[in-house]
VEXDREN-2710 file (C-alpha; in Angstrom, 1 decimal):
% VEXDREN-2710
k/r/px/py/pz
1/MET/-15.8/0.4/7.2
2/ASN/-17.8/0.7/4.0
3/GLU/-17.4/-2.3/1.6
4/LYS/-16.7/0.0/-1.3
5/ALA/-13.5/1.4/0.2
6/LEU/-12.4/-2.1/1.2
7/LYS/-12.8/-3.3/-2.4
8/VAL/-11.3/-0.2/-4.1
9/LEU/-8.2/-0.3/-1.8
10/GLU/-7.8/-4.1/-2.4
11/TYR/-8.2/-5.0/1.2
12/PRO/-9.7/-8.5/0.4
13/LYS/-6.4/-9.5/-1.4
14/ILE/-4.5/-8.9/1.8
15/ILE/-7.1/-10.8/3.8
16/GLN/-6.8/-13.8/1.4
17/LYS/-3.0/-13.8/2.0
18/LEU/-3.7/-13.7/5.7
19/THR/-6.1/-16.6/5.5
20/ASP/-3.5/-18.7/3.7
21/TYR/-1.3/-18.4/6.8
22/ALA/-3.9/-19.8/9.2
23/ALA/-3.6/-23.5/9.8
24/SER/-7.1/-24.4/11.0
25/GLN/-10.5/-23.9/9.5
26/PRO/-11.7/-21.9/12.6
27/GLY/-8.6/-19.7/12.3
28/LYS/-9.1/-19.2/8.6
29/GLN/-12.7/-18.1/9.4
30/LEU/-11.5/-15.5/11.9
31/CYS/-9.1/-14.2/9.1
32/ARG/-11.9/-14.0/6.6
33/ASP/-14.1/-12.1/9.1
34/LEU/-11.4/-9.6/9.9
35/THR/-12.5/-6.0/9.3
36/PRO/-11.0/-2.7/10.5
37/SER/-12.0/-1.5/13.9
38/SER/-12.4/2.2/14.9
39/ASP/-11.9/1.5/18.7
40/PRO/-8.4/2.7/19.7
41/GLY/-8.2/0.1/22.6
42/THR/-9.0/-2.8/20.3
43/ILE/-6.5/-1.6/17.6
44/ARG/-3.7/-1.2/20.1
45/ARG/-4.4/-4.6/21.7
46/MET/-4.4/-6.4/18.4
47/GLN/-1.2/-4.6/17.3
48/THR/0.5/-5.6/20.5
49/GLU/-0.6/-9.2/20.0
50/THR/0.8/-9.3/16.5
51/SER/4.1/-7.8/17.6
52/ASP/4.5/-10.3/20.5
53/ALA/3.7/-13.1/18.1
54/VAL/6.4/-11.8/15.7
55/SER/8.9/-11.7/18.6
56/ARG/8.1/-15.3/19.5
57/LEU/8.4/-16.5/15.9
58/LEU/11.8/-14.8/15.6
59/ARG/13.1/-16.4/18.8
60/LYS/11.7/-19.9/18.4
61/GLY/10.6/-20.5/14.8
62/ASN/7.2/-21.5/13.4
63/ILE/4.4/-22.9/15.5
64/SER/2.0/-25.5/14.2
65/PHE/-1.8/-25.5/14.8
66/SER/-2.5/-28.5/12.6
67/GLY/-5.0/-30.8/14.3
68/LEU/-7.1/-27.9/15.4
69/THR/-10.7/-28.7/14.4
70/ASP/-14.0/-27.3/15.6
71/ILE/-15.5/-30.1/17.7
72/ARG/-18.1/-27.9/19.4
73/GLY/-20.9/-29.7/17.5
74/SER/-19.8/-33.0/19.0
75/LEU/-19.6/-31.4/22.5
76/ARG/-23.2/-30.2/22.2
77/ARG/-24.3/-33.7/21.4
78/LEU/-22.6/-34.9/24.6
79/GLU/-24.6/-32.3/26.5
80/ILE/-27.8/-34.0/25.5
81/GLY/-26.6/-37.4/26.4
82/SER/-25.3/-38.8/23.1
83/SER/-22.2/-40.8/22.6
84/LEU/-19.4/-39.9/20.2
85/ASN/-18.3/-42.2/17.4
86/ILE/-14.7/-43.2/16.7
87/GLU/-14.0/-40.4/14.3
88/GLU/-15.3/-37.8/16.8
89/LEU/-13.3/-39.2/19.6
90/LEU/-10.1/-39.1/17.4
91/ARG/-10.8/-35.4/16.6
92/VAL/-11.0/-34.7/20.4
93/CYS/-7.6/-36.6/20.8
94/ARG/-6.0/-34.6/18.0
95/LEU/-7.2/-31.3/19.5
96/LEU/-5.6/-32.2/22.8
97/GLU/-2.4/-33.3/21.1
98/THR/-2.3/-29.9/19.4
99/THR/-3.0/-28.2/22.7
100/LEU/-0.1/-30.0/24.3
101/ARG/2.2/-29.2/21.3
102/VAL/1.4/-25.5/21.3
103/LYS/1.7/-25.2/25.1
104/SER/5.1/-27.0/25.0
105/TRP/6.3/-24.6/22.2
106/SER/5.3/-21.7/24.3
107/ARG/7.3/-23.0/27.3
108/SER/10.4/-23.6/25.3
109/ALA/10.1/-20.1/23.8
110/ARG/9.9/-18.6/27.2
111/ASN/12.8/-20.6/28.5
112/GLU/15.0/-19.3/25.6
113/ALA/14.1/-15.7/26.7
114/GLU/14.4/-15.9/30.5
115/ASN/14.8/-12.2/30.9
116/ALA/12.0/-11.3/28.4
117/PRO/9.0/-9.6/30.0
118/GLU/5.7/-11.4/30.0
119/ASP/3.9/-10.5/26.8
120/SER/0.2/-10.2/25.8
121/LEU/0.0/-13.9/24.7
122/GLU/1.2/-15.5/27.9
123/SER/-2.2/-15.6/29.5
124/MET/-3.6/-17.4/26.4
125/PHE/-0.8/-20.0/26.4
126/SER/-1.3/-20.4/30.2
127/GLY/-5.0/-21.0/29.7
128/LEU/-4.5/-24.0/27.5
129/GLN/-5.3/-27.4/29.2
130/PRO/-3.8/-30.4/27.4
131/LEU/-5.8/-32.9/29.5
132/SER/-3.1/-35.5/29.0
133/PRO/-4.9/-38.4/30.9
134/LEU/-7.9/-38.1/28.6
135/SER/-5.8/-37.9/25.5
136/ALA/-3.8/-40.9/26.5
137/GLU/-6.9/-43.0/27.3
138/ILE/-8.5/-42.2/23.9
139/SER/-5.2/-43.2/22.2
140/ARG/-5.0/-46.4/24.2
141/CYS/-8.5/-47.5/23.3
142/ILE/-8.7/-46.4/19.7
143/LEU/-5.9/-47.4/17.4
144/SER/-7.4/-45.9/14.1
145/GLU/-10.7/-44.9/12.6
146/ASP/-11.3/-48.6/11.9
147/GLU/-9.9/-50.4/14.9
148/ILE/-10.6/-50.5/18.6
149/ALA/-7.8/-52.0/20.7
150/ASP/-8.4/-55.4/22.3
151/ASP/-7.4/-54.0/25.7
152/ALA/-10.0/-51.2/25.5
153/SER/-12.0/-53.2/28.0
154/PRO/-11.9/-56.7/29.7
155/GLY/-15.2/-57.7/28.1
156/LEU/-14.0/-56.8/24.6
157/ARG/-10.8/-58.7/25.1
158/GLN/-12.7/-61.8/26.2
159/VAL/-15.1/-61.7/23.3
160/ARG/-12.4/-61.2/20.8
161/ARG/-10.5/-64.2/22.3
162/GLN/-13.6/-66.3/21.8
163/ILE/-14.1/-65.0/18.3
164/HIS/-10.5/-66.0/17.5
165/GLN/-11.0/-69.5/19.0
166/THR/-14.3/-70.0/17.1
167/ASN/-12.7/-68.9/13.8
168/ASP/-10.0/-71.5/14.3
169/ARG/-12.5/-74.3/15.0
170/ILE/-14.4/-73.4/11.8
171/ARG/-11.3/-73.4/9.7
172/VAL/-10.2/-76.7/11.2
173/GLN/-13.5/-78.2/10.4
174/LEU/-13.7/-76.9/6.8
175/ASN/-10.0/-77.8/6.1
176/SER/-10.8/-81.3/7.1
177/LEU/-13.5/-81.4/4.4
178/VAL/-11.3/-79.6/1.8
179/ASN/-8.5/-82.1/2.3
180/GLY/-10.7/-85.1/2.8
181/SER/-14.0/-86.6/1.5
182/ALA/-15.3/-83.4/-0.1
183/ARG/-12.2/-82.6/-2.2
184/THR/-13.6/-84.1/-5.4
185/TYR/-16.8/-82.1/-5.1
186/LEU/-15.1/-78.7/-4.8
187/GLN/-14.4/-76.2/-7.6
188/ASP/-11.3/-75.0/-5.7
189/ALA/-9.6/-76.3/-2.6
190/VAL/-10.3/-73.1/-0.6
191/VAL/-12.4/-71.8/2.2
192/THR/-14.3/-68.6/1.4
193/GLN/-17.0/-66.3/3.0
194/ARG/-20.4/-65.3/1.8
195/ASN/-22.6/-62.9/3.8
196/GLY/-20.2/-63.2/6.7
197/ARG/-20.4/-67.0/6.9
198/PHE/-17.7/-69.5/6.0
199/CYS/-18.5/-71.6/2.9
200/LEU/-17.0/-74.1/0.4
201/PRO/-17.1/-73.6/-3.4
202/VAL/-19.0/-76.8/-4.5
203/LYS/-19.5/-77.8/-8.2
204/ALA/-23.1/-77.4/-9.1
205/GLU/-23.4/-81.1/-10.2
206/TYR/-22.4/-82.2/-6.7
207/ARG/-24.7/-80.1/-4.7
208/GLY/-26.4/-83.1/-3.1
209/GLN/-23.1/-84.6/-2.0
210/VAL/-22.3/-81.7/0.4
211/PRO/-25.3/-81.2/2.7
212/GLY/-25.6/-77.6/3.9
213/MET/-27.0/-74.1/3.2
214/ILE/-26.5/-72.5/-0.2
215/HIS/-25.6/-68.8/0.3
216/ASP/-24.5/-67.8/-3.3
217/GLN/-23.6/-69.0/-6.7
218/SER/-21.1/-67.9/-9.4
219/SER/-22.1/-65.8/-12.3
220/THR/-22.0/-68.9/-14.6
221/GLY/-24.0/-71.0/-12.2
222/SER/-21.3/-73.7/-12.2
223/THR/-20.2/-73.1/-8.6
224/LEU/-22.4/-73.0/-5.5
225/PHE/-21.2/-71.6/-2.2
226/ILE/-22.4/-74.0/0.5
227/GLU/-22.1/-73.7/4.2
228/PRO/-21.7/-77.3/5.4
229/MET/-24.1/-78.4/8.1
230/SER/-21.1/-79.3/10.3
231/VAL/-20.1/-75.6/10.7
232/VAL/-23.6/-74.0/10.7
233/LYS/-23.7/-73.9/14.5
234/LEU/-20.1/-72.7/14.7
235/ASN/-21.0/-69.9/12.2
236/ASN/-24.1/-69.0/14.3
237/ASP/-21.9/-68.9/17.4
238/LEU/-19.4/-66.6/15.5
239/ARG/-22.2/-64.3/14.5
240/GLU/-23.4/-64.0/18.1
241/LEU/-19.9/-63.2/19.3
242/GLU/-19.6/-60.5/16.7
243/ILE/-22.8/-58.9/17.9
244/LYS/-21.4/-59.1/21.5
245/GLU/-18.2/-57.4/20.1
246/GLU/-20.2/-54.5/18.7
247/LYS/-22.0/-54.1/22.0
248/GLU/-18.7/-54.1/23.9
249/ILE/-17.3/-51.5/21.4
250/GLU/-20.4/-49.3/22.1
251/ILE/-19.7/-49.6/25.8
252/VAL/-16.1/-48.5/25.3
253/LEU/-17.2/-45.5/23.2
254/ALA/-19.8/-44.6/25.8
255/ASN/-17.2/-44.7/28.5
256/LEU/-14.8/-42.5/26.5
257/SER/-17.6/-40.1/25.7
258/SER/-18.5/-39.7/29.4
259/LEU/-14.8/-38.9/30.1
260/VAL/-14.9/-36.3/27.3
261/ALA/-18.3/-34.9/28.6
262/ALA/-16.7/-34.2/32.0
263/GLU/-14.1/-31.9/30.3
264/THR/-16.5/-30.0/28.0
265/ASP/-15.7/-26.6/29.5
266/ALA/-11.9/-27.1/29.2
267/LEU/-12.3/-28.4/25.6
268/ASN/-14.4/-25.4/24.6
269/ASP/-11.8/-23.0/26.2
270/ASN/-9.0/-24.8/24.3
271/ILE/-10.9/-24.4/21.0
272/LEU/-11.4/-20.7/21.5
273/LEU/-7.8/-20.1/22.7
274/LEU/-6.2/-22.1/19.9
275/THR/-8.3/-20.5/17.3
276/GLU/-7.4/-17.0/18.5
277/LEU/-3.7/-17.9/18.7
278/ASP/-3.9/-19.4/15.1
279/PHE/-5.4/-16.1/14.0
280/ILE/-2.7/-14.0/15.8
281/PHE/0.2/-16.0/14.5
282/ALA/-1.2/-15.8/11.0
283/ARG/-1.1/-12.0/11.4
284/ALA/2.5/-12.3/12.6
285/GLN/3.6/-14.5/9.6
286/LEU/2.0/-12.0/7.3
287/SER/4.0/-9.3/9.0
288/LEU/7.2/-11.2/8.5
289/PHE/6.3/-11.9/4.8
290/TYR/5.8/-8.2/4.1
291/ARG/8.7/-7.1/6.5
292/GLY/6.1/-5.1/8.3
293/SER/6.3/-3.1/11.5
294/GLU/3.8/-2.0/14.2
295/PRO/2.6/1.6/13.5
296/ASP/2.1/4.2/16.3
297/PHE/-1.5/5.3/16.5
298/ASN/-3.1/8.7/17.4
299/GLU/-6.6/10.1/17.4
300/GLU/-5.7/13.5/16.0
301/GLY/-5.9/12.6/12.3
302/ARG/-2.1/12.6/11.9
303/ILE/-0.4/10.3/9.4
304/ARG/3.3/9.9/8.9
305/ILE/4.4/7.0/6.8
306/LYS/8.1/6.3/6.6
307/LYS/9.4/4.3/3.6
308/GLY/6.0/2.8/3.0
309/ARG/5.8/-0.1/0.4
310/HIS/2.5/-1.0/-1.2
311/PRO/2.2/-4.7/-0.3
312/LEU/0.6/-5.7/-3.6
313/ILE/3.5/-4.4/-5.8
314/ASP/6.4/-6.6/-6.6
315/PRO/8.9/-6.1/-3.7
316/LYS/11.7/-5.9/-6.3
317/LYS/10.0/-3.0/-8.1
318/VAL/8.2/-1.1/-5.4
319/VAL/9.7/2.3/-4.5
320/PRO/9.3/3.2/-0.8
321/VAL/7.5/6.5/-0.2
322/ASP/7.3/9.0/2.7
323/ILE/3.9/10.5/3.2
324/ARG/2.6/12.8/5.8
325/ILE/-0.7/14.6/6.5
326/GLY/-2.5/16.0/9.5
327/GLU/0.1/18.2/11.1
328/ASP/0.8/21.4/9.1
329/PHE/-1.9/20.6/6.6
330/THR/-5.0/18.4/6.5
331/MET/-5.4/18.2/2.8
332/LEU/-2.8/17.0/0.2
333/VAL/-3.2/17.7/-3.5
334/ILE/-0.9/15.4/-5.5
335/SER/0.0/16.2/-9.1
336/GLY/2.4/15.0/-11.8
337/PRO/2.4/13.0/-15.0
338/ASN/0.4/9.8/-15.5
339/THR/1.9/6.5/-14.4
340/GLY/4.1/8.5/-11.9
341/GLY/2.7/6.9/-8.8
342/LYS/-0.1/9.3/-7.7
343/THR/-2.7/6.6/-7.4
344/VAL/-0.3/4.2/-5.7
345/SER/0.3/6.9/-3.1
346/LEU/-3.4/7.2/-2.4
347/LYS/-3.9/3.5/-2.2
348/THR/-0.9/3.1/0.1
349/VAL/-2.3/5.6/2.6
350/GLY/-5.8/4.1/2.4
351/LEU/-4.7/0.4/2.6
352/PHE/-2.2/1.1/5.4
353/THR/-5.0/2.7/7.4
354/LEU/-7.3/-0.3/6.9
355/LEU/-4.5/-2.8/7.7
356/GLY/-3.4/-0.9/10.8
357/GLN/-7.0/-0.6/12.2
358/SER/-7.3/-4.4/11.6
359/GLY/-4.4/-5.2/13.9
360/LEU/-2.0/-5.9/11.0
361/HIS/1.5/-4.5/10.7
362/ILE/2.2/-2.3/7.7
363/PRO/5.2/-2.7/5.3
364/ALA/7.0/0.5/6.4
365/SER/9.8/1.7/8.6
366/ASP/9.5/1.5/12.4
367/HIS/7.4/4.1/14.2
368/SER/5.4/5.1/11.2
369/GLU/2.3/6.8/12.5
370/LEU/-1.4/6.3/11.6
371/SER/-4.6/7.8/12.9
372/VAL/-7.8/6.1/13.9
373/PHE/-10.6/6.9/11.5
374/ASP/-14.2/6.0/11.8
375/GLU/-14.5/5.7/8.0
376/VAL/-12.3/5.6/4.9
377/TYR/-13.9/6.8/1.7
378/ALA/-12.2/6.1/-1.7
379/ASP/-13.1/7.3/-5.1
380/ILE/-10.5/5.7/-7.3
381/GLY/-10.7/4.3/-10.8
382/ASP/-13.1/4.3/-13.7
383/GLU/-16.6/3.6/-12.4
384/GLN/-18.6/4.1/-15.7
385/SER/-21.8/2.0/-15.6
386/ILE/-23.6/1.1/-18.8
387/GLU/-26.4/-0.5/-16.9
388/GLN/-27.1/2.6/-14.8
389/SER/-26.5/4.9/-17.8
390/LEU/-23.8/6.8/-15.9
391/SER/-20.7/8.3/-17.5
392/THR/-17.4/8.3/-15.7
393/PHE/-17.9/11.8/-14.6
394/SER/-21.5/11.1/-13.4
395/ALA/-20.3/8.1/-11.5
396/HIS/-17.6/10.0/-9.7
397/MET/-19.9/12.9/-8.9
398/THR/-22.5/10.5/-7.5
399/ASN/-19.9/8.9/-5.2
400/ILE/-18.4/12.3/-4.1
401/ILE/-21.9/13.6/-3.3
402/ARG/-22.5/10.6/-1.1
403/ILE/-19.2/11.1/0.6
404/LEU/-19.9/14.8/1.2
405/ASN/-23.2/14.0/2.9
406/ILE/-21.7/11.5/5.4
407/ALA/-18.0/12.4/5.9
408/ASP/-16.9/14.2/9.1
409/ASP/-13.7/15.1/10.9
410/LYS/-13.1/11.4/11.7
411/SER/-13.0/10.5/8.1
412/LEU/-10.2/9.9/5.6
413/ILE/-11.1/10.7/2.0
414/LEU/-9.1/9.6/-1.1
415/ILE/-10.1/10.9/-4.5
416/ASP/-8.3/10.1/-7.8
417/GLU/-8.5/12.7/-10.6
418/LEU/-10.9/15.1/-8.8
419/GLY/-13.1/16.9/-11.3
420/ALA/-11.9/14.9/-14.3
421/GLY/-14.1/13.7/-17.1
422/THR/-15.7/17.1/-18.0
423/ASP/-14.8/20.5/-19.3
424/PRO/-11.4/21.4/-17.7
425/VAL/-12.5/24.9/-16.7
426/GLU/-15.7/23.8/-15.0
427/GLY/-14.0/20.6/-13.7
428/ALA/-11.2/22.7/-12.0
429/ALA/-13.7/25.1/-10.4
430/LEU/-15.8/22.2/-9.2
431/ALA/-12.8/20.4/-7.8
432/ILE/-11.7/23.5/-5.8
433/SER/-15.3/23.9/-4.4
434/ILE/-15.4/20.3/-3.4
435/ILE/-12.0/20.5/-1.6
436/GLU/-13.1/23.7/0.2
437/ALA/-16.4/22.0/1.4
438/MET/-14.4/19.1/2.7
439/ARG/-11.9/21.4/4.4
440/THR/-14.6/23.2/6.3
441/LYS/-15.7/19.8/7.7
442/GLY/-12.1/19.1/9.0
443/THR/-11.8/15.8/7.1
444/ARG/-8.4/14.5/6.0
445/VAL/-8.3/14.5/2.2
446/MET/-5.8/13.3/-0.4
447/ALA/-6.6/14.0/-4.0
448/THR/-4.8/13.7/-7.3
449/THR/-5.2/16.2/-10.1
450/HIS/-3.8/17.6/-13.3
451/TYR/-5.5/21.0/-12.9
452/ALA/-3.1/24.0/-12.5
453/GLU/-5.9/25.9/-10.8
454/LEU/-6.1/23.3/-8.0
455/LYS/-2.3/23.4/-7.6
456/ALA/-2.5/27.2/-7.2
457/TYR/-5.4/26.8/-4.7
458/ALA/-3.2/24.6/-2.6
459/ILE/-0.4/27.1/-2.6
460/GLN/-2.7/29.9/-1.5
461/THR/-4.9/28.1/1.0
462/VAL/-3.9/27.4/4.7
463/GLY/-4.2/23.8/5.6
464/VAL/-3.8/22.6/2.0
465/GLU/-0.5/21.4/0.6
466/ASN/0.9/20.4/-2.8
467/ALA/2.7/17.2/-3.5
468/CYS/4.0/15.6/-6.7
469/CYS/5.4/12.4/-7.9
470/GLU/8.9/13.0/-9.2
471/PHE/9.6/12.5/-12.9
472/ASP/13.0/12.4/-14.6
473/VAL/12.5/14.2/-17.9
474/ALA/16.0/13.1/-19.1
475/THR/15.1/9.4/-19.0
476/LEU/11.3/9.8/-19.5
477/ARG/10.8/7.6/-16.4
478/PRO/9.0/8.3/-13.1
479/THR/11.1/7.9/-9.9
480/TYR/7.9/7.2/-8.0
481/ARG/9.2/9.4/-5.1
482/LEU/6.5/11.6/-3.5
483/LEU/7.7/15.1/-2.9
484/ILE/5.6/17.1/-0.4
485/GLY/5.5/20.9/-0.7
486/VAL/6.1/21.0/-4.5
487/PRO/3.4/21.0/-7.2
488/GLY/4.0/18.6/-10.1
489/ARG/4.4/19.4/-13.7
490/SER/2.7/17.5/-16.5
491/ASN/5.9/17.5/-18.6
492/ALA/3.8/16.9/-21.7
493/PHE/5.9/19.1/-24.0
494/ALA/9.2/17.6/-22.7
495/ILE/8.0/14.0/-23.0
496/SER/6.6/14.6/-26.5
497/ALA/9.8/16.2/-27.7
498/ARG/11.9/13.5/-26.2
499/LEU/9.7/10.9/-28.0
500/GLY/10.4/12.5/-31.4
501/MET/7.6/15.0/-31.8
502/PRO/8.7/17.7/-34.4
503/ALA/10.1/20.8/-32.7
504/ASN/7.8/23.2/-34.6
505/ILE/4.7/21.4/-33.3
506/VAL/6.0/21.4/-29.8
507/GLU/6.8/25.2/-30.0
508/HIS/3.5/26.0/-31.5
509/ALA/1.8/24.1/-28.7
510/LYS/3.7/26.2/-26.2
511/GLU/2.5/29.4/-27.9
512/LEU/-1.1/28.2/-27.6
513/VAL/-0.8/27.8/-23.8
514/SER/-2.0/30.9/-21.9
515/ASP/0.5/33.3/-20.4
516/GLU/-0.8/32.5/-16.9
517/SER/-0.3/28.8/-17.4
518/THR/3.2/29.3/-18.8
519/MET/4.1/31.5/-15.8
520/PHE/2.8/28.9/-13.4
521/GLU/4.7/26.2/-15.0
522/GLU/7.9/28.3/-14.9
523/VAL/7.3/28.9/-11.2
524/VAL/6.8/25.2/-10.7
525/SER/10.0/24.6/-12.6
526/ARG/12.0/27.0/-10.5
527/LEU/10.5/25.5/-7.4
528/GLU/11.6/22.1/-8.5
529/GLU/15.1/23.3/-9.3
530/SER/15.3/24.9/-5.8
531/ARG/14.1/21.7/-4.3
532/ARG/16.7/19.7/-6.1
533/LYS/19.4/22.1/-5.0
534/MET/18.2/22.0/-1.4
535/GLU/18.1/18.2/-1.4
536/ASP/21.7/18.1/-2.6
537/GLU/22.7/20.5/0.1
538/ARG/20.7/18.6/2.7
539/GLU/22.3/15.4/1.6
540/SER/25.8/17.0/1.8
541/ALA/24.9/18.4/5.3
542/GLU/23.7/15.0/6.4
543/GLN/27.0/13.4/5.3
544/LEU/28.9/16.0/7.2
545/ARG/26.7/15.5/10.3
546/LEU/27.2/11.7/10.2
547/LYS/31.0/12.2/9.8
548/ALA/31.0/14.6/12.8
549/GLN/28.9/12.2/14.7
550/ASN/31.3/9.3/14.0
551/MET/34.3/11.5/15.0
552/GLU/32.5/12.4/18.2
553/LYS/31.9/8.8/19.0
554/GLU/35.6/8.0/18.3
555/ALA/36.7/10.8/20.6
556/GLU/34.3/9.6/23.3
557/ALA/35.7/6.1/23.0
558/LEU/39.3/7.4/23.3
559/ARG/38.4/9.5/26.3
560/ASP/36.7/6.5/28.0
561/ARG/39.7/4.3/27.3
562/ALA/42.1/6.9/28.7
563/GLU/40.0/7.3/31.8
564/LYS/39.9/3.5/32.2
565/ASP/43.7/3.3/31.7
566/ALA/44.3/6.2/34.2
567/LYS/42.1/4.5/36.8
568/HIS/44.0/1.2/36.3
569/GLU/47.3/3.0/36.6
570/ILE/46.2/4.8/39.8
571/GLU/45.1/1.5/41.3
572/ARG/48.3/-0.2/40.4
573/ALA/50.4/2.7/41.9
574/ARG/48.2/2.5/45.1
575/MET/48.9/-1.2/45.5
576/GLU/52.6/-0.7/44.9
577/ALA/52.7/2.1/47.5
578/ALA/50.9/-0.1/50.0
579/GLU/53.4/-2.9/49.4
580/LEU/56.3/-0.4/49.9
581/VAL/54.9/0.9/53.1
582/GLN/54.5/-2.6/54.5
583/LYS/58.0/-3.6/53.5
584/THR/59.5/-0.4/54.9
585/ARG/57.6/-0.9/58.2
586/ARG/58.9/-4.4/58.5
587/GLU/62.6/-3.4/57.9
588/ALA/62.3/-0.4/60.2
589/GLN/60.9/-2.6/62.9
590/SER/63.8/-5.0/62.4
591/LEU/66.3/-2.2/62.9
592/LEU/64.5/-0.9/65.9
593/ASP/64.5/-4.4/67.4
594/GLU/68.2/-4.7/66.8
595/LEU/68.9/-1.2/68.4
596/GLU/66.7/-2.2/71.3
597/ASP/68.7/-5.4/71.7
598/LEU/71.9/-3.3/71.8
599/ARG/70.4/-1.0/74.3
600/ARG/69.5/-3.8/76.6
601/ASN/73.0/-5.3/76.3
602/LYS/74.3/-1.8/77.1
603/GLN/76.8/-1.8/74.3
604/LYS/78.1/1.7/73.8
605/LEU/80.2/0.8/70.8
606/LEU/79.0/-1.0/67.7
607/THR/81.2/-3.6/66.0
608/ALA/82.1/-3.0/62.3
609/GLU/79.7/-5.9/61.4
610/GLN/76.8/-4.3/63.3
611/LYS/77.5/-0.9/61.7
612/ALA/77.5/-2.4/58.2
613/ARG/74.3/-4.2/58.8
614/LEU/72.6/-1.1/60.1
615/LYS/73.8/1.0/57.1
616/ALA/72.7/-1.7/54.7
617/GLY/69.2/-1.8/56.3
618/ILE/68.9/2.0/56.0
619/ARG/70.0/1.9/52.4
620/ASP/67.5/-0.8/51.6
621/MET/64.7/1.2/53.2
622/GLU/65.7/4.3/51.2
623/LYS/65.9/2.3/48.0
624/ALA/62.5/0.7/48.7
625/SER/60.9/4.0/49.5
626/ASP/61.8/5.5/46.1
627/PRO/59.7/3.7/43.5
628/VAL/60.7/6.2/40.9
629/HIS/64.3/5.3/41.4
630/GLU/63.3/1.6/41.2
631/ARG/61.7/2.2/37.8
632/ARG/64.4/4.4/36.4
633/ILE/67.5/2.7/37.6
634/ASP/67.6/0.5/34.6
635/GLU/67.1/3.3/32.0
636/ASP/70.1/3.8/29.8
637/TYR/71.6/7.2/29.9
638/VAL/75.1/8.4/28.7
639/LEU/76.6/11.7/29.7
640/PRO/77.5/13.9/26.8
641/ARG/81.0/14.4/28.4
642/PRO/82.8/13.6/31.7
643/LEU/81.6/15.6/34.6
644/GLN/83.6/18.6/35.9
645/VAL/83.4/20.6/39.1
646/GLY/80.9/23.4/38.7
647/ASP/78.6/21.6/36.2
648/THR/74.9/22.1/36.6
649/VAL/73.1/18.7/36.7
650/LEU/69.6/17.3/37.3
651/ILE/69.2/14.8/40.0
652/TYR/66.4/13.1/38.2
653/ASP/65.4/10.7/41.0
654/ILE/64.2/13.7/43.1
655/ASP/63.8/16.1/40.1
656/LYS/66.2/18.8/41.7
657/ILE/68.9/21.0/40.0
658/ALA/72.3/20.7/41.7
659/THR/75.9/21.9/41.2
660/VAL/78.8/19.4/41.1
661/LEU/81.3/20.0/44.0
662/ASP/83.6/17.1/43.6
663/VAL/84.4/14.4/41.1
664/PRO/86.4/11.6/42.6
665/LYS/88.8/9.7/40.3
666/ASN/87.5/6.4/41.5
667/GLY/84.0/5.3/42.4
668/ASP/80.6/6.5/41.2
669/GLN/79.5/8.7/44.1
670/ILE/79.5/12.4/43.1
671/LEU/79.4/15.2/45.7
672/VAL/76.7/17.8/44.7
673/GLN/74.9/20.7/46.3
674/ALA/71.2/21.2/45.8
675/GLY/70.1/24.3/47.6
676/ILE/71.7/24.2/51.1
677/ILE/72.0/20.4/51.0
678/LYS/75.2/18.7/50.1
679/THR/75.0/15.0/49.3
680/ARG/76.6/12.2/47.3
681/VAL/74.6/10.7/44.5
682/PRO/75.4/7.8/42.0
683/LEU/77.0/9.0/38.8
END
């Protein structure tokens, strides 16, 4: 992408915001180097990575890449046989600790989403190698940037024990002098050090009383710092031990360096993977900050932005816009009053295209659509140059000429105030000619204008469409809504009158406008009124549609619930029927067994007790086989009057009409006839 378009569309401001989200210097450098790609595969891969990182952040929370530093210079030194110093080894350790922390974060994020499909970042996380044994060994040996642990090696531990013992012997020897014979010769009763050797502060006048080596004197010359002869050898021994300590430390660092050298490839891989992940998660955090979404991409030059919000405008003030181009028309001419949002619309489309092709989400509704362009050209703003002796018009024309020479059907062109800065008649004609030349090339063009001629051209020309930024004349405020299909009005007369311009001046100005311009403005006014009416009707229709949709959902819910209840009732009835069948079978079998027993005993006559038992069993089976009777027997019902012979009744247990034949004075069994059947039923 050309640098001019990136600068005009304020792409670097977004990149600076992105850079702030990266935690490491290598990650920040990747952010600073990010430029839009024109390769569809690369764009889709980066968009997927950003979306997957957003999903992980929403599931698990922030991830930290602090501790990631570029140690590749140190690793190159190892390759030529050098050893690393303490600071370099600590940087290696911090890198490995960061690797372990990031990998652990990834595992916990995956565990919280067990059913989530593997995303595009999983292979990167899997490729990280924490090298825990190496990290632990460095931490064990190096306590800080200034201290190596005593246990870093057996030799170092032994030397330091000897140093400690020698120090003690020197102090004992000097303390005996301080507290003994030399006390009166000392300026202060203390033991001090000069040039790394233990000394006593002796008064200058007693220098001959304390034999030894003079290492220093006070600024006044009254005190000499003398190393007594009795501790010279001990101090020499201490110095030799300190040299041995330095050599032992060098051996420890060399051993650690050899361990690091063996893992050079893994460490290089970790640096690359962590840097890339830091870069990807910076893009994800930027998306969350702007409430962005992944756009859908095509290669047909089709743009459809839904509720797009320019990211550099205050979120509390920005008005979302819907913009489309590339389907029914390839060129969009935007008109309307100044400060109405025309330029913002241009910049929104251009900046969204740059962000999307950089793998960044755009602050718009889901499934907004962008196209992949090889180049984006923008001529926006005043480019007057005193140094080059170019007027505003000349600067714009120079830029447009350059664009015309190199643009093709894979280009997106954004022009603000096309043809402005010169005679209106010539400017309008030139603007139409430029638009026509771009149209023949098949480029996607968005241009703003105040020229009525250009609006009329858009109405008459196939593939060119008008749009306007809505303006509320009643309040003298723009709504910042972009209306496609409607040319805009300047509203100069209405605004002037509203602001207090005398009516006679406004009316005279209207008379000076040509009839053609007046007619055009009237047509635009009628179009706007029709548009408002259609919008109101559409909104009303949408409300009715939503209401009908809700009613349909409620009806479906009721139907589903009724079907569920019916299935449950059928299942319950089936189970009851099965239980009745089993019970009846058992009782019938019992009666059959009793009859069989009677047959074997050859009893021709039944006793009264046997008859009663058989009748009771039959009644129990009849009662059990009639679930309706079982359910209804407890229902309260009162006859409207006492029954009489000849009454027509309903035997509700079997749902049959019958006629009463006999009503006994006592008892509740009524003789009725249903069809040809006579039977007694309970009252």
